[in-house]
matplotlib code that plots the C-alpha trace (Angstrom):
import matplotlib.pyplot as plt

x = [193.1, 190.5, 191.0, 194.4, 195.0, 195.2, 198.3, 200.3, 204.0, 205.4, 208.2, 206.6, 202.9, 201.8, 199.7, 201.3, 200.3, 200.8, 202.3, 204.0, 204.1, 205.8, 204.2, 205.6, 204.8, 205.4, 208.7, 209.8, 209.9, 209.3, 208.0, 207.8, 204.9, 206.3, 205.6, 203.2, 201.1, 202.1, 204.1, 206.7, 206.0, 208.3, 211.4, 214.6, 214.6, 211.3, 212.7, 213.8, 215.4, 216.5, 213.4, 210.7, 207.6, 206.9, 209.4, 208.5, 208.0, 205.6, 203.6, 203.4, 202.3, 199.5, 198.2, 198.2, 196.3, 193.7, 193.0, 192.0, 188.9, 189.5, 188.7, 185.8, 183.3, 185.3, 185.4, 181.6, 181.0, 183.3, 181.5, 178.1, 179.1, 180.5, 177.4, 175.2, 177.0, 179.2, 178.6, 178.4, 180.9, 183.3, 187.0, 188.0, 191.4, 192.9, 195.6, 198.2, 196.8, 199.3, 198.9, 195.5, 193.1, 190.7, 191.3, 190.1, 187.0, 185.7, 186.1, 182.8, 182.1, 181.3, 184.0, 187.7, 189.9, 193.4, 195.8, 199.1, 201.6, 205.2, 206.2, 207.2, 206.8, 203.2, 202.3, 204.0, 201.8, 198.7, 199.1, 199.9, 196.8, 194.2, 194.6, 191.3, 192.7, 195.5, 198.4, 201.4, 204.3, 204.2, 204.2, 201.0, 202.5, 202.7, 200.0, 200.3, 196.8, 195.1, 193.0, 189.4, 190.0, 188.5, 184.9, 185.7, 188.9, 189.7, 192.5, 192.8, 195.4, 197.5, 198.9, 196.3, 197.6, 194.5, 195.7, 197.0, 194.0, 191.6, 193.4, 192.6, 189.1, 186.3, 183.9, 181.3, 183.6, 183.8, 186.8, 186.5, 189.0, 189.6, 191.7, 192.0, 189.2, 190.0, 190.4, 191.7, 194.0, 194.2, 194.9, 197.8, 199.2, 199.0, 201.3, 203.9, 203.6, 203.4, 201.1, 199.1, 197.2, 194.0, 194.2, 193.6, 190.6, 190.3, 192.7, 191.2, 193.4, 190.8, 190.0, 188.4, 186.2, 182.7, 182.0, 178.9, 179.0, 180.9, 180.7, 182.7, 182.9, 183.9, 184.0, 186.1, 188.4, 189.5, 193.0, 193.3, 197.1, 200.3, 201.1, 197.9, 198.9, 202.4, 201.0, 198.7, 201.5, 203.6, 200.9, 201.1, 203.5, 204.2, 205.7, 209.0, 208.6, 208.0, 211.0, 211.9, 210.7, 207.3, 207.2, 208.1, 205.3, 202.7, 203.8, 202.7, 199.2, 196.0, 192.5, 193.7, 190.8, 191.6, 189.4, 189.0, 187.9, 187.7, 186.7, 185.2, 184.6, 183.1, 183.9, 182.7, 184.3, 181.8, 183.9]
y = [-21.4, -24.2, -27.4, -29.1, -30.9, -34.7, -35.7, -38.9, -39.0, -39.2, -41.5, -44.1, -43.4, -43.1, -40.3, -36.9, -34.9, -31.1, -29.8, -26.4, -25.8, -29.2, -32.2, -35.4, -39.1, -42.1, -42.8, -39.3, -37.9, -34.1, -31.5, -27.8, -25.5, -22.6, -19.0, -18.7, -21.6, -24.5, -27.6, -29.1, -32.9, -33.4, -35.2, -34.6, -38.2, -37.6, -34.7, -35.0, -31.5, -28.9, -26.8, -28.9, -27.3, -23.8, -21.1, -17.8, -15.9, -18.5, -18.5, -14.7, -14.7, -17.2, -15.4, -12.1, -13.7, -15.5, -12.4, -10.5, -12.8, -14.3, -17.8, -16.7, -18.7, -21.8, -21.2, -20.5, -23.9, -25.8, -24.4, -25.1, -28.8, -29.0, -27.5, -29.8, -33.1, -32.5, -32.9, -29.8, -31.2, -32.7, -33.2, -31.6, -31.9, -29.7, -31.9, -29.6, -26.5, -23.9, -20.6, -21.6, -19.6, -22.5, -24.1, -21.4, -20.7, -24.1, -23.3, -23.0, -22.7, -26.5, -28.2, -28.8, -28.0, -29.2, -28.2, -29.8, -28.8, -29.7, -26.1, -24.5, -21.0, -21.7, -23.3, -20.4, -17.9, -20.0, -20.5, -16.9, -15.5, -18.2, -19.1, -21.1, -23.9, -26.4, -26.3, -28.5, -29.1, -32.6, -35.0, -36.3, -39.7, -40.3, -38.3, -37.8, -38.9, -42.1, -44.3, -43.1, -39.7, -37.3, -36.8, -34.5, -34.0, -31.6, -31.5, -28.4, -28.7, -30.9, -34.4, -37.1, -40.2, -42.4, -45.2, -42.8, -40.5, -43.4, -44.6, -41.4, -41.0, -42.4, -45.1, -42.7, -39.8, -37.6, -36.5, -33.5, -32.9, -29.9, -30.5, -28.6, -29.1, -29.1, -25.4, -24.1, -21.1, -21.9, -18.3, -18.1, -21.3, -20.0, -17.1, -19.7, -22.7, -22.6, -25.6, -25.2, -28.3, -28.7, -30.6, -34.4, -35.1, -38.8, -40.1, -39.9, -40.3, -42.0, -45.7, -47.2, -44.4, -44.0, -40.9, -39.3, -35.9, -34.3, -31.0, -28.5, -24.9, -22.6, -18.8, -16.0, -14.0, -10.5, -10.1, -6.5, -6.0, -7.5, -8.4, -10.4, -12.3, -13.1, -14.1, -16.5, -17.8, -18.6, -20.9, -23.1, -25.9, -24.1, -21.1, -22.9, -22.9, -19.2, -17.2, -13.9, -12.3, -13.9, -12.7, -9.2, -9.2, -10.5, -7.8, -5.2, -6.6, -5.2, -6.6, -9.9, -12.4, -15.9, -18.9, -20.6, -24.2, -26.5, -30.2, -30.8, -34.4, -35.6, -39.1, -41.1, -44.0, -46.9, -49.5]
z = [1.9, 2.3, 4.3, 4.1, 0.8, 0.7, -1.1, -1.3, -1.1, -4.7, -3.5, -1.3, -2.0, 1.6, 2.9, 3.4, 6.5, 6.7, 9.9, 10.4, 6.6, 5.9, 4.3, 5.8, 5.2, 7.6, 5.8, 6.7, 3.2, 3.5, 1.2, 2.3, 1.5, -0.4, 0.6, -2.4, -1.1, -3.3, -2.7, -5.0, -5.3, -8.2, -6.9, -8.8, -10.0, -11.8, -13.8, -17.4, -17.4, -14.9, -15.3, -17.0, -18.6, -19.7, -18.7, -17.1, -20.4, -21.7, -18.5, -18.5, -22.1, -21.5, -18.5, -20.4, -23.3, -21.3, -19.1, -22.3, -22.5, -25.9, -24.6, -22.4, -24.5, -23.9, -20.1, -20.1, -21.8, -19.4, -16.4, -18.0, -18.4, -14.9, -13.3, -15.4, -14.7, -11.7, -7.9, -5.9, -3.3, -5.9, -5.5, -8.8, -10.5, -13.3, -14.9, -16.4, -14.8, -16.0, -14.2, -12.9, -15.2, -15.7, -12.3, -10.1, -12.2, -11.1, -7.4, -5.4, -1.7, -1.6, -3.7, -3.3, -6.3, -7.1, -9.9, -10.9, -13.5, -14.1, -14.7, -11.4, -12.7, -13.7, -10.3, -8.4, -10.2, -9.8, -6.0, -5.4, -7.1, -6.5, -2.8, -2.5, -4.7, -3.9, -6.4, -6.6, -8.9, -10.2, -13.1, -14.6, -15.1, -11.3, -9.6, -5.8, -5.0, -3.8, -6.1, -6.9, -5.3, -7.8, -8.9, -11.8, -13.8, -16.6, -19.1, -21.3, -24.0, -21.7, -22.1, -21.4, -19.6, -19.5, -17.2, -14.5, -14.8, -14.5, -11.4, -9.5, -10.9, -8.8, -10.0, -11.4, -12.0, -15.0, -17.2, -19.4, -22.2, -24.5, -27.7, -31.0, -33.5, -37.2, -37.8, -34.5, -35.1, -38.8, -39.8, -37.4, -38.7, -42.3, -41.2, -40.2, -42.5, -46.3, -46.2, -43.0, -42.3, -40.2, -37.0, -37.1, -34.8, -35.7, -33.2, -29.7, -26.6, -24.5, -25.1, -22.0, -20.5, -21.7, -23.9, -22.6, -24.4, -27.3, -29.0, -31.0, -30.0, -32.9, -33.1, -34.7, -32.5, -33.3, -31.8, -31.1, -30.8, -32.0, -28.3, -28.1, -31.3, -30.0, -26.6, -28.4, -30.5, -27.5, -26.2, -29.3, -30.4, -33.6, -31.8, -32.2, -36.0, -36.3, -37.6, -36.2, -39.4, -39.0, -35.3, -36.3, -38.9, -36.4, -33.9, -36.3, -36.9, -35.4, -35.3, -36.7, -37.3, -36.1, -35.7, -32.3, -32.8, -29.7, -29.4, -26.0, -24.8, -21.5, -20.4, -17.4, -15.5, -15.1, -13.3]

ax = plt.figure().add_subplot(projection="3d")
ax.plot(x, y, z, "-o")
ax.set_aspect("equal")
plt.show()
């Protein structure tokens, strides 16, 4: 593990200090470091359900799919942009980090990388495998960090809360988002919906940050097995719309051609 992470108490917003595997603030709120290396900074009063976020099966499916390399072109593009615009010694934050696939790829010898997700199962897997990054369970609406803390933030298919994200982003910091472009996974959607619609890319979630770079990354994936297809499906919002009959059909497919279509936007805070 790298140097001790700098968190704020999610309850009183004072600094947390790590001592003997316990984070403690001046108000004596305590948060234990789990054996896997993460800390749970999601107090029960911040939860909207017993186990918020992705469940264990969904987390395992996403890791299995991503490790097959189908999204490697996206990862390469994200790292190219980071190394072009980002500081070598950046404090970097992955908002909605999941099981840490993109988070750890941004770690270098010089920067400090944090990842937060509301899903405990995802964070547990991330912390256990990628020990050079700092992972915590938390809510994106109340981030446990001081103002202007991060130089670089990424959000990949996660909720974007501009006001809170802007608070923790420093005055010249960058925020990189990945959202679906028009024809992302259109062939998979056509297996589920009779009238599959393209994604709406007109409504942008960022209003006050300055857009400095935007591009679309599109390529055709050849999903080799039915397991790969079902794992991809489980990562999408329309997984809940797929009938068991559709899932059985997808499980039998091989070498399924499916479009990947990503909208990548880089913003900068100028105030």
